[in-house]
N, C-alpha and C positions, 0 to 999 in steps of 0.2 A: 388414573385412567383419563381424566379430563385433559391433562397435559399431553397425552399421547394423541387424543383426538384433535386437540388444537394444533399440534405439530403437523398432523396429517392434513388438516384443512389448509394450513399455511403453505405446505408443499404443493398441494393440489392447486390452490389459488395461484401460486407462483408459476405453475406449469401452464395454466389457462391464459394468464396475462402475458407471459414471456413469449418468445419468438418460436414457440413450438419445441423448445429444448426442455428436457426434464431437469428441473432444479434439484441439486443435490441437497440432502438433508444435512444440517450442520453436524459435524462429528461429535461435538460436545453433548448433543441432546440424546444420542444413542445410549451412552452409559447411564444417563439420568433416567431415561425411560425404562431401561432394564432394572435399575434399582427400585424405581417406583413399582414396577411390575412384581418384583420380589416381595415388596412390602405388602402387597395385596394377597399373598399366599396364606393358606391356613397355618403353615409351619411358623412363619414370621409372626402371625397374630398370636399364636400360642406362646412364643417367646416373649413378645411384647406384653401380653397379659401377665405372665409371671414376673417380668421385670417391674411392671407397674405395682403389682401386689407387694413385692419386696421393698420398693421405694416407699410405699405407704407405711409398711411395717417399720421401716427405718426411721421415718419422720416421727412416728409414735415413740420409738425407743429413744430418739435424741431429745425428746421432751424431758425424759427422766434420767438419762445416762450420758456419759461422755463418749468420745470416740474410742477410748481405751476399753470400753465394755466388750466382753467377748462376743455377745450377740450382734453388736454394732459392727465389729470387725468382720464377723461371718457374713452379715448382710452386705457389706461393702465388697467382700470377695465374691459373693454370688452375683451381685450387680455387674462386676467386671467380667465374670465368666459369661453371663447372659449377653453382655454387649459384644463379646467375641463371637458368640453364636449368631447374633443378629447380623454382624458384619460378614460372617461366613455365608449366611443365607443371601445377603444382598450381592455377594460376589458370584453367585451361581449364574451361569450363562442362561439367557432366556430360553434356549432350546431344552435345557434341563430343568426348568422351573416346575414342570409337571410333577417332579419328584418331591416337591416341597409340600407334602401332605400334612394333615393334622397328626397322623401317627408319628411322622418325623419330628414335628414340633414337640410332641409329648416325650419322645426319646431325648431330644435336646434338653428339655426342661428337667427331666429326671436325671440325665447325666450331670447337669449342673448341680443338682441337689446332692448327688453322690460325690462330686468333686469338692463341694463345700464340706461335706461330712469328712472326707479324706483330709482336707486342709485342716479342719478342726482337730482331728486325731493327731496329725503331724505336729501340731503345736505342743502336744503334751507327751508324745511317744516317739521313739526312734523308728526308722523305716523298717527295721526288722521285727517290730512288734506284730503279733498275730492279727490284731484288729486293723492295723495299718495295711498289712498284706491283703486281708479280706476286702478292705475298702478299695484298694488299688485294683484288685481283680474285678470288682463290680464295675468300676469306671471303665476298665478295658473291655468288658463285655458289651456295655452300651456303646462305646466308641466303635467297636467292630460292627455292631448293628447299624449305626449311622453311616459308616463307610460303605456298608453293603448297599444301602439305599442310594447313596449319592454316587456310588461307583468309583 
């Protein structure tokens, strides 16, 4: 938020000092401002909270276990999925950022948990196994809900 205000002040100041022509805002600051704006949404905060919790859990696990431990692998998978969700939220256009609500954040976090459950099941069972099919269906349901909100 501060960077947006600072950029606006610089542009305004440039206009006042200049020869009456409106100074163009640098193109590189627009995507940065949009990304910063997305980071201040409830959805992004929810994803960030869950990512932080998992990172903390992972650090605790790594004190006692190696990278090959199943819970460590699952935590790494969850972190990767949450990172994808965060990047997706940052890519949302500023005009659509009003859709990035807490409810969407909760859906994204829950979908990531279900994807991790599915991934864990797929480590031990074939895709045709009933538990794997059920897990896939749950992920699809959450994915549809997310797409409905984001349009």
